[in-house]
N, C-alpha and C positions, 0 to 999 in steps of 0.2 A: 918318113919313118918308111921301113918296109912292110912291105905286105902282111908276110907270116905276119909281124910285131904287129901289122893295126887288126887283122881280124885276131887277133890275142886278145889284144885290149878290149872288142869290141864284144865276146865272149863272152868276156872274165865279169863286163859291166852289164851284159843283157839276161847272166845269170841273178846277176843282185837282185835288178830291175824285175825281175819275176819273178822273182820272190819276193818281193814285195807290191807288187801290182795291186795288190788290195789296198794296199794306204795310199799307193800313189796318180792311181788311176788312170785312163788312158790317155793317150801320144795323139792319136791320129786326128784331124782334122777336127775338133769341136765347135758345137755350135758355141755362141757366145753371149757375154752381155753387150754393151752396146757399148764400142771400142770409146767412148770419149764422154763427153756431156750428156745427161740423159737426153733419149732422141722419142718423136713421141712414138708412143706401140704401134701404129700401124711401120714404124719403122726396122723395127724391132725381130731375133727369132727368139719364139716362146718354147710352149708346151709342146708346139707341131713340130718341132724339128727344125723350122726353116734357119738357113744360115744368115749370118751377119756379121759385118766388118771386125775385126779383133783378132783374132788368131789365126790364120792363114796365114799360109808363109807369099802367098800370091794372092791380092784383087783391084778391081780397079783399075787394071791397064799397070799394074808395079809391084816390082817382086822384091824380095829382100832377099840374098846373096851372103853369108856369111862367107870369111874368109878358110874356117874351118869348124868344124864340129867336136871337135875333142880341146879339154883344153888341162894341162897338169895340177892335182891338189893342191895346193897350198903356196902355191907361185904364182909369181905375180907376172901377168904377163898381159902383151897391145892384144885386144879383142877389136878385131877388124871386120866391116860387112858394111856392104854397097846397099841403097834400094836403087835398081833402076826402071823405067818404066818399057813398053814392048818392045820400040827400038834398040835397047839395052842403049837411055840414051838418059847421063845423071841431071834425075826432077830436080827444081829449083823449090828447099821449104820454105814455110814462111815461119818466123818465130814466134812459139806459143810460151808463155812463162820465161820467156826471158830468155829460150833455148832454143836452139831449130831443129836438137832433136834430144831426143829423153829413153833411155834404152834401160829397162827393168828387168833383171835376171834375181828367176825366185826356184828353189829346188823345188822339183814336186810334189813334195812333202811338205812343204809351206817351212823348209828349217832352212831359213836364211832367202835373204830379201835384201837387196843390189839397186839403187837407182843412182843411173851414172847419166855424163853429161858430156857423148863423145865427142869430139875438133872432124869438119869435113879434112883431108890431104885434098892435094893439087890433084889428082885424078877424079875425085868427087868417093872415093874410098872414106867414111865412117871411123874414127879410132878412139879408142879408151882402155886407160889401165882395167886390171879386173883381175882382182884375186879370189879364188873362191877355195876357201882353208878345207871342205868335204867333198871326197868322193857324193857318186854320183847323178840323177838325170834333172837337168835343169831345163829350165823354158825360157829362154831371152822375149822379149820383145820392144821391137821397135817403134816408138809412140812419136808422130810426127804431124803437123800441116802439111797440105800442100794447096795453092791456088784458093784457102779456105776450106778446105777440105778435112775432116780428120781422120788423120787412117791409123789404123796398129799391124801391125806384124808383126806375124810369130816363126819362132825356130827352135829346134831344140838341139841341148848342149849339152855332151859330156863330159865328168871325169871321172877317169877311173881308179879303181881303189875295193876298197872295204866296205860296200855301201849299205847302211843300216839306215833303213826307211824308219821316221818318227812319226806314232800318232797324232792325228787331228788334234790339239789341242782341245779341251773343253770350252764349252760355252763360260763365261767370265768377262761380270760389267769394269775389272778393275786392272788393268796390264802396265806391268814395271815396263818403264822407262830407262833405266840405269842411276847410279849417282843420285838416289835420292826422289827422283822422279818418280809419279803413277800417272796412267790416265785412265779417268770415271768414265766408260761411255752411257750415255742416255737418249734411249729412245729405239723402237722394236722395228725390226727388218722387216717389208712383209712386199710378199711378189707380188707385180703384177699394178705396181703404182710408186710413186715417188717417197720414199721411206727418209722421213726429220733424222739426224743419229748428229748431236751434241757431244762433244771429248770435254770435257775440266781438267784439266792440266794443274798437277799438288807436287812441291818440292819439299822433303821431311813432314810433308802434312798439311801445307800452306797451300791455298792456292794460288796462282801464278794465273798472272794478269796482264799482262807484257808480255806475249808471244808476239817476236816480233816476225815481218813479212823471210819466206819462202820463195824463191819463185816466180815474184809477182803475186804471192798469197798468201793468206795465212797458216795454210795449213794445207797438205795436198793427204790426200785418199786410196790407197788403192786397191778393190776387193775383186777376188778371186776367189772360183768357183770348187768349190769339194770336189776331183773328179774328173776335172776337163780344162781346170787351170780359167776358163772364162775368162776375160779379165773388164773391169772398169776402173777409171781414174777421172777422181772430181776433184771441185776443187773449195777449201772453205769462206764463208762468208768474206767482207772487207773486214772484220771487228771484231772478227771471231769463230769460234773450230766450230762452225757450224754447215752443216752439209744434207743437198737433197742427191740423195743416195737411188737407181733405179734397179729392181733386182728383179730382173725378169721367172726366173720359178721357185720352189721353194724348194730349199733343201739350205744348208752346210755353207759357211763363205768364209775366210779369211780374209782377215782388216786388215792393211799396212795403214797407220798414220803417221806423218812427216811432220814439226816442225821445229821453228828457231828459238832459243832464249839461250842468250848472254852465250850468244856467237858461236852454240854448238845445234847441230842439227841431228833431232832425235828421231826416234824409231816407236814406235806401238803398234802390238799384235792384238787381234783379236781374235774367236770365234763366233759368230752370230750363228743365227740359223733361221732365216727366212720364211715366217709362216705362210701357208695362202691366202689370199686375199678373201675378206668377208663380203659377200655383196648382198 
């Protein structure tokens, strides 16, 4: 792509992003949630603004290096990136929940969620098919484990076009998962302490009890904080959709629950408002 064309593409997208900045929040090195299973409170960033692993493009000697930061709308492409150490060497990745790499791509207004599993090519580059149907500003999270330590590095991804940011959906206990499936959220999100969250899946009004294992767990829950997309990924108990999630600050979060039933992985999205911890 020539320089004038690329500059024009960025200018158009930048104008759309600025117009919707209240809805989509800040993109600059945000403070975030723990990037893996909940850590002890002394290891987390919180109201004082401390940084924690999760949303930086580089941390702990590792750097996320995407091949591109733009993709076309509505077209399947191969998205490639690397994770190198300080010497530019490809690192060895552990298997976590049946995969060495989890890639989460979310539009910054939460309208669009993708959970992908790239494969490593011979030169150490990770590659996966990706289709982003709508224009907008997205965040791509590379979620992985090295030498037993959990990491989540993140970068922005832009899709040029007529970007119309959507408002944050309201808080509601029931979410539609398609094809007659609904999911009920039970439990309260409380900042600063472990919050017990349970989900009940129904199909055409009847409770579904035979939720199958998906990626080594009964279910996966990704939580993103409104405003900076601070990231949390937790896994369900062995035999039910029960999660212990840690919300470090009060405020709104968007939850994406994934579960498998009848051979199909489904996603249900919720907005929750984490209350301030009562002492």
